C-alpha positions, 0 to 999 in steps of 0.5 A: 500500500502507498505510504504517502496515501496512508499519511494523506488519509490519516491527516484527512480523517483527523481533519474531517472527523470521520472516515465517511467524510474523508472517503467522500472527499476523496471519492472512495469507499469508507472501507478503503480509508479504513484499510489505509489507516489499519495498514499505517498503524500496523506498519508503525506498530502503534495505535494512532486513532481510537475509532468508534461509531460516533467519533474519532479520537487521536491517541498521544502517539497519534497527536505527535505523528499528526504534526509531523505528517502535516509538515511533511505533506506541506513540504511536499506540496511546496516542492511540487508547486515549485517545479510545476508546469504552471510555476510556483503556486502558493495558497492559504492565509498570510498574516503580515504586520508593519509599522504604520507609516512605512506600511502604508507607503511601502507594504500595502501597495506591494500586498496588492501586487503580490496578490495579483501574482498569487490569487490563491493567497489571502492576506491580512495586513496589520499596521501598528507601531507597537512591536508585536509578538509574532508567534504569540499573536499569530503573525507569519511575518513582520516588516521592521525598520531600524536596529533589531533587538536580540531575539529568537526571531529570524530576520532578513535584511532587505534594504538599508535605511538612512536618516537625512536632513531635508528641506525644500529648495525655496526654504534653503534659498530664503534661509540658507543651507547649514554646512555643519550639524552645529548650525542647525540651531539657527534654523527652523527644525521640525522635530518630533514632540517629547512624547514621541519615540525619538528621544535621543534626537537627530544623529550625525557622524562627526569626526568618526563618532555618532553624535545626537543633537536635541533640536527644537523649533517653532513647531513639533509634532508626535506624528512623522507624516505631519512633519513630512507634510510641513517640510514639503510645505516649506516650514523648515528642515526635517530629519526623515528616513530615506524610505519617506523622502527618496522620491521627493529628493529625486523629483526635486521637491526636497533637497538633502543637506548635511549628507557628509554628516549622515549617521551610518544606515540601519536596516529594513528587515523581514522578520519571522518566527522560524526558518524551518518549515516556512510555508510557501506563501511566506517564503514567496512574500519575503522573496517578493519584498526583498526583490522589490526593496533591493531595487534602487529605482523602487525608492526613487519612484513616486508611484507609492506616494 
């Protein structure tokens, strides 16, 4: 008897709760399904299921074996899909989380493009600036920006992210251009308010050291998007991530200043609970992100704004 067919039948019977339902789904007689299970148990030398006329219950050994069978069958399906004539075919539900601002601009548009390529995948996108417990809250993958804390999570660096001082050409024409970070106190600096997370200030590389400057101005805000909008409107100099301003710099709407003093970049990462037995849909999503984010033209395009 086919060993794979025995495993598939075992998983199907447990999932559907009865021999009859599993047999109907496969289009065979219940007796055939029963013989497959008998053969599997005889081959393994253990009892996997307790079967009565009313219900089917997993034994302790059956519960442990079920998890291994599900993983094995999923891996087999992924391997077959990867070389099928129709190309890679992923399915199932994908749960993703990302920071709110970055997620709106750079993750949400890619979700729709990914769905166009993988129509059998359904997706839930959670935009949240809180660092979520991926495994505990049931997420398959997170996109995170910045330095990552040590953890048991697996991460893939997809792109560099730098912080730059930017302003509109008109603002710089009117007020001049700072030549050193120490001159910023003479300018209108658009900063995050004290209750926001950016507590250390703006960072710069000065004489080989990373230096943090606490700057202020006539206007501050707890929301980075508002600072971005104020900067585009010409109200001052803002310290923003390249993921937010690269397109405006390319288009000439903003000008980067003090680039020679920019601090070393941090990263944009895909983070997930474990590397082993990663579902095909998750692997394809991570590959899709990395391919998109690794292209310089992606960040220079204004299509997402």
